[in-house]
C-alpha positions in Angstrom: 70.7 154.2 139.2 71.2 154.8 135.4 74.9 154.5 134.6 75.6 152.4 137.7 74.3 149.0 136.5 75.0 146.7 133.6 73.8 143.3 132.6 76.0 140.3 131.8 75.6 136.7 130.8 78.3 134.0 131.1 77.5 132.2 127.9 77.1 128.4 127.4 80.7 127.9 126.1 82.3 129.4 129.3 79.8 127.5 131.6 80.6 124.2 129.8 84.4 124.9 130.1 84.1 125.5 133.9 85.0 129.2 133.8 82.1 130.6 136.0 84.2 131.0 139.1 87.2 132.6 137.4 85.0 135.0 135.4 83.1 136.0 138.5 86.3 136.5 140.4 87.6 138.8 137.7 84.4 140.8 137.7 84.3 141.3 141.5 88.1 142.0 141.6 87.4 144.8 139.1 85.1 146.5 141.6 81.7 145.3 140.4 79.1 144.3 142.9 76.7 141.5 141.9 73.2 142.7 142.7 71.4 139.8 141.0 72.6 136.4 139.7 71.2 133.1 138.6 72.1 129.9 136.7 69.4 129.4 134.1 68.9 128.1 130.6 67.3 130.1 127.8 64.5 128.6 125.8 64.4 129.1 122.1 61.7 131.7 122.6 63.8 133.5 125.2 66.8 133.6 123.0 64.8 134.8 120.0 63.2 137.5 122.1 66.4 138.6 123.8 68.4 138.8 120.5 65.4 140.1 118.4 67.6 143.1 117.3 69.7 140.6 115.3 66.7 138.8 113.7 67.5 139.8 110.2 71.2 139.1 110.5 72.6 136.0 108.8 74.0 134.7 112.2 70.7 134.9 114.1 69.8 131.2 113.9 73.3 130.1 114.9 73.2 132.6 117.8 69.9 131.3 119.1 71.1 127.7 118.8 74.3 128.5 120.7 72.6 130.4 123.5 70.1 127.6 124.1 72.5 124.7 124.0 73.3 124.9 127.8 73.0 126.9 130.9 74.1 130.5 131.3 74.8 132.7 134.3 72.8 135.9 134.1 73.8 138.7 136.4 73.3 142.4 137.1 76.4 144.3 138.1 76.7 147.6 139.9 79.6 150.0 139.7 80.0 153.7 138.8 80.2 153.9 135.0 79.2 150.2 134.9 78.4 149.7 131.2 81.6 151.3 129.8 83.9 149.8 132.5 82.4 146.3 131.9 82.8 146.5 128.2 86.4 147.4 128.8 86.8 144.4 131.1 85.3 141.9 128.7 87.2 143.1 125.7 86.4 143.0 122.0 83.8 140.6 120.6 86.5 138.8 118.7 88.9 137.4 121.2 91.8 137.8 118.7 91.2 141.5 118.9 90.6 141.6 122.7 93.2 143.3 124.9 95.4 141.0 127.1 93.9 140.2 130.4 90.3 140.8 129.3 87.7 138.1 129.9 87.2 137.3 126.3 91.0 137.2 125.6 91.3 134.6 128.5 88.1 132.5 128.0 86.5 133.0 124.6 87.0 130.5 121.8 86.1 132.6 118.8 83.9 135.5 117.8 80.8 133.2 118.0 81.7 131.5 121.3 82.9 134.6 123.1 82.3 133.6 126.8 80.3 136.6 128.0 77.7 139.2 127.0 77.8 142.8 128.2 75.2 145.4 127.7 76.2 148.1 125.2 74.3 151.0 126.7 72.6 152.1 130.0 69.2 151.7 128.2 70.0 148.1 127.1 71.4 147.2 130.5 68.0 148.1 132.0 66.0 146.2 129.4 68.3 143.1 129.5 68.3 143.0 133.3 64.5 143.2 133.4 64.3 140.4 130.9 66.0 138.0 133.3 65.2 139.4 136.7 62.2 140.7 138.6 62.6 143.7 140.9 62.5 141.4 144.0 65.5 139.4 142.6 67.8 142.4 142.7 69.7 143.4 145.8 
């Protein structure tokens, strides 16, 4: 189903602030079907592996620390043109640049604590989804 699934995480800041329900409501109201979802917490090793692409970036340590500080909600979403449509729904990485009504405009605190992750390609959606879910956890 390439092109029809994407991966998201509701990040620790949004979980801590009690935004899980509101974010999930906005996602489903936008036509996405949740095919896998769980509340979990990333270990340091999980976060380092998941964000390995950023290992050489100056913010890597901060990112790992942030993503391991509390629970996240991991989910696989399904909809035609899922990756692109979800990236539009969540808005720009920096909430100051995000369009009105987007998830990050509503719930993100800043560029570092930006409420949600969304896959940036069909390939990464598949990799990221498989990182968090086994095949028998997807419906």
